[in-house]
C-alpha positions in Angstrom: 66.5 10.1 27.0 66.4 9.0 23.3 65.4 5.5 24.3 62.3 6.7 26.1 61.4 9.0 23.2 61.7 6.1 20.8 59.3 3.9 22.9 56.8 6.7 23.0 57.0 7.2 19.2 56.4 3.4 18.7 53.5 3.5 21.2 51.9 6.4 19.4 52.5 4.8 16.0 50.9 1.5 17.1 48.0 3.4 18.7 47.4 5.4 15.5 47.5 2.2 13.4 45.0 0.5 15.6 42.6 3.5 15.4 42.8 3.4 11.6 42.2 -0.3 11.4 39.3 -0.1 13.9 37.7 2.7 11.9 38.0 0.8 8.6 36.5 -2.3 10.2 33.7 -0.3 11.7 32.7 1.2 8.4 33.1 -2.2 6.6 31.0 -4.1 9.1 28.4 -1.3 9.2 27.9 -1.4 5.5 27.5 -5.2 5.4 24.8 -5.0 8.1 22.6 -2.6 6.1 19.4 -4.1 4.6 19.3 -4.3 0.9 17.3 -1.5 -0.9 15.0 -0.4 -2.3 12.6 -0.6 0.5 9.1 -2.1 0.1 7.2 1.1 0.4 9.1 2.5 -2.6 8.1 -0.3 -4.8 4.3 0.1 -4.2 3.1 3.2 -5.9 -0.7 2.5 -5.4 -2.4 5.0 -3.2 -5.3 3.6 -1.2 -8.7 5.1 -2.0 -10.5 7.4 0.5 -13.8 6.1 1.9 -17.0 7.5 0.5 -18.3 10.6 2.3 -14.9 11.3 3.8 -15.8 15.1 3.8 -18.3 14.5 6.5 -15.8 12.4 8.6 -13.2 15.1 8.8 -13.7 18.3 10.8 -14.3 21.4 8.9 -11.5 24.0 9.4 -12.7 27.1 11.4 -10.2 29.8 12.1 -9.8 31.1 15.7 -10.2 34.8 16.1 -6.9 36.5 15.3 -5.3 33.3 13.9 -3.4 33.6 10.7 -3.6 29.9 9.7 -5.6 26.9 10.5 -4.3 23.4 10.1 -6.6 20.3 10.0 -5.3 16.7 9.8 -7.6 13.8 9.1 -6.4 10.2 9.1 -8.1 7.0 7.9 -7.2 3.4 8.6 -7.9 0.8 5.9 -8.1 -2.8 6.8 
């Protein structure tokens, strides 16, 4: 019986070692595949200007009866 137990102990030890090695390799390879920072949008701090007369291009917020808040979003594309 002790021979079979020893085989199981070795099998579990080898399995645990493989799991640890695979985890370390996964983390190491994942870090090396990451793109270098900082990203380009963090380097550019200039905000594009809004077009003239943008107030007339966006809808004016009107609250519905019984509404507590009104949210309006307006987007512009610059070329």
